[in-house]
N, C-alpha and C positions, 0 to 999 in steps of 0.2 A: 238235188244238185242245181236245176234251175232256180229254184224258188230261193236257196241259198246265195245264189249269186246276184237274183234280183234283189235281194235284202241288201247285200252287200254295196250293190250301184245306189239304191234308196239312200242307204245310209251317207255315202260318200257326197251324194248329190246334196244332201241336206246339210252336210257339214260344209260342205264349200258355200254354200248359201246364207249360213249362219251371219258373218262379217258383215255381208252387204246390211241383210236386213237389220243386224244392231245397229249401225250407225245411222240408217235413217237420212231424211233432208234435215236440212241445217235451217233453223226458224229465225227468220227476221228478228230483230231486236226491237223490243217495244219501245215506244217513244217515252216512256220512263227509263228503261234501261240505258238508251241512248244521251238522255238529258244526265244521269246519273254520271256515265263514263266522261261527257263532257265538263261536268264540275270537277271530275276527280283529275282529268288532264290539265283544266284550269289549275287545280292547286299546285301541281308537280311543277309545272312553270312557275307560276308564283312565287314557290319558296325558292327557287335559284336567288332572289332577292335578299341584300342583308349585306352583312361585313364580314370577311373571311381572311383565313390565312391562306393562302394557295401553294400548291407543289405541282412543279412541272417535270414530269417524269417523261422521257424521251430516248427512245432504245431502237436503233435500228438491229432487227433481228437477223432476219435470212437473205441472204444475196442471191438474185434471180439471174446472174450473170457471173460466170467464171472469173472473168477480169474486174471483179468489184470487190472490195474490201469495207466492210459496215464502218463506220466510225464509232467513235467511244461514245458510251452513254451520255448523255446529258442532263442533268438534275439542277433546276432550279428553282426560285420560289417569291414570294413578296406578299403583300397584301391590297386586296380589290374590295371595294364597295360596289355593290350592285344595286343600281336602281329603276325602279318601275316608271318608265318615262311614259308609257301609255298601256290603259286597259279600256279597251272598249268591247269588252267580250271576246269576241271572235277573233280580236288581233292584240297582242302583246308586245310589247317592246320594251328590253333589257339593255341598260347600259352599264358597261364593266369599266370603272376608274381605277386606275392602279395607281397605290401608294409606295414610291421608293425612296432613299435617303438620295439628298442631292449631292451628296459628299462632303458635306461639313455638317452633319447631323441635322438639318432641317429636312422635313417631307417635302416632296415633290410628286403631284399629282401629274398622272400622263391620260388622257382619255384613250382608254384602250378597246376593245372590239365591243359591238354592238349585236345582241340578236331578236330578230323579229320573230314572230311565231304568229302564223293565220291557220284558223281554221276552214278545212275543205276547200282550199285555193284551186281557182282556175287555172294559175301557172306559176311556175316558182322562176327566179332569176338565178341561172346557172352559171358557172364558168366554161367559156368557149375555147380556152388556149390563148397565149399570148397576146394578153391585154383586153380580152373581149370578152363580154358576158351577154346573153340572150335570155329573154322570156321564153321557158320550156314549157308547153302545155302539160297539165296531170292529167294522165288518163280519166276520161268521165267515171268510169266504174271504179275506179280506186280513189274517189274524193271522200266519200263518204266515212267519217270518222279520222280522219285523217289530219293532221298537220303539216304545217312546210316551216322548217326554221331555214331563214335566212342570215348569214353572218356579215358584217359588214368592217371594213378598215377603221383605223383610228380617226380618220377623213370621212369617214360614212361614205366613201366609194365602194362598192362591193367587194366582196370576198368569195362567197361559195353561197350555193343552198341549196335545199334537197327535201325530201318528203317522207313522213314516215310515220308510224300509228303509237299511241303508249299502250303498252300491253305489260302483264305481270306475270312472270314464271318464276316458279321456285321459291312465292313470297317475294319476288325483287320486281320492283316496278322501274321500266325503262321506256324510253324513246328511240328507235332504232331507225335509221335514214336508209333513204334510197342511195344507192350507188352514186358517191359524186366526184366532179371533179373541182380540182382547187390549185390557185396558185401557191408558189414555193412560200412558207414562211420564211421571216425575215433571220433567222438562224440557219436557213441553207442557202437562202439567195445571196447573203452576203458572202458566201462561200463559192459561187457559180462553179456548183457543181456540172456532172454530165446529163442529170435528171432538170426537168424544167418543170413540173406539175406533179400532181398527186391525185391517186383515184382511191377515194375513200369511203368508211360506212363509220358515222359518229352515232356515239349511243350517249344517252344522259340518263343518268338515276340518282332518285334522291338515297341518302343514307342518312343514319342514325346521325352523323357529326356534320351533314351538310349536304353535299351533293358531289358528282362526279362526271365528269366528261371525256369519256373515251374514246381513242379513235385507232382503226387500222388502217393503215396509208399504206399505199403500194407506189412509192417514189417512180417515176415517169420520165421518159425522156426521149430524145431522137436516137435511134440507133447510130452508133457512130460509123459515118461514112452515107448515111442516108442525107437528103436534103430536097427542098422543093418540092414538086409534086410525088417525088419517090420518097419522101421522108415516113418512116417508118416509127412510129412511138412502140418504146418496149419495156418493161419493168425492169428497173436497177436492184432493187432492194426493199424489203418487208420493214415496216416501223411500226411501232407501238407506242403511245402516246397516251398517259394516264395523266390527267390533271384533275387534282383533288382538292375540292374546297371546303375547309374547316370553319364551322363559326368560330368567330373571337371576337372578344369584346375588349379585348387587352388593349389594342391599337386606338389611335385616335381618327377616324374617320371625319372628324370634323373640314379636315382641308378638301378631300375629296365634295364634300357636302357645300361647301363654301365655293370651290370651284366650277360646279354644275350650277349653283343658284346665279352665279353671274354671268355664265355664257348657256344657258340653256334654250333661252331665247334666239341664239343667236345661229348654236345648231339645228334647231327645228328649221330654221330656214334654209340650212344647208342642205338637210336629210330632204326637204321639200325640193328645192334645185336637181338633186340627183335623181327623185323620185320623176320630176318632169321630162327629165332627157330619156330614161329608162321606158318612161311610157308615149313619149312620143317617137320614139327609135324601134322599141322592141327588145331594146338592151342599151348597150353603151360599151364605147372602146374609150380605153386609158390606158397610157404608157404605165406598165410595169416598171418600179425603182426598187430595187434591191433593200437601199438602206432606210427607206419610208415607206413604202408600201405602193405609192402610185405617183406622179406625176403634180398633183394636187396637194399632198398631204404636208409636206412642210410650210407652203404658206397658207392653208387652210389651219393647221395647227397653232402655227403663229399667231395669225389673227385672233383667235382665242387666248393667247396669252396675253396679248394686248389689251382685250379687253379686261382681263382680270386685272390688269397692271396699271388700269384707267388711262392706256394710251392713245385708246382710239372708242367711240362708241359703239354701241350695238347697232344702231341703225347704219355708219359708215361701214363697218364690219362686214354687215351682209350684203350691203351692196359690192364691196369688193370680195367675198367670197364667190359669190355668184357668179363676177367676171370671172373668177378664176375657173370655175366649172364650166363656162362658157368658152374658156380659151383651152381646155386639156380634152373635155369630151366630145368623143365624135359616135358616129355610128359604128353599130359592130360588125 
């Protein structure tokens, strides 16, 4: 009997130990594997450049408060030209140019959002609430193999930033961000809702037709009745956003390229102006404006339009644009 008990105990101990022994230590990737992953990441990011028909699908799904009623779904779309502004290996900048009908049948180009990708970043520019953005350190132990994505408004002032890793699961390649705070998009800001920011996870995935940008947004805001030091930020509703970029060679992207050719040097100076403020102050404060995004947007965008219309020189527009940034940008 004792021998039988010992056999059972020994078998149980061996069985319990097997999963631990089977897993073993995780080997660090080789230099060749890391280089291969880096190039695969770059290819996925650069593949977002091109001409696209875009569908924006926004749906509030689950209310997190009993007194909140989700708004109707909103689906819109258009055409975008996405151009590579910079590719220096570990840094890639993509500029989106939206092409819409001006109401008279003629194409109108709107400089849309910009996305900057940086490999193994030390910091990322994040939204800190109520018109403030700050440089936030990426933990040293989590930088290896990761990319940050920082998204900018139409006037190149910041919008949101996060970091994450390109991976492949189930045959689908994707980049998934860290939890990311974001200011309200115009579609919500113009309604002046009870919530005033999003807590989000962003995902980017190449697809056979192009690529997708998939967002999980928790719409957050001050709890009714709380304010000042006692203000409590609470969830109001969950939102799912799926932006689908499908390659489209049928539409004419020439107006977007003409706009960018005329204004790219101006916008390079504006980007540098914002970057200088962020580097000097560890972030930036800019008043949010529901209709345009920021207090600088209307004037900076207007100067670009005037350049294309030959109403102002690029040199003069740069000076005036940098003066606008100096006026509206403060310490976070």
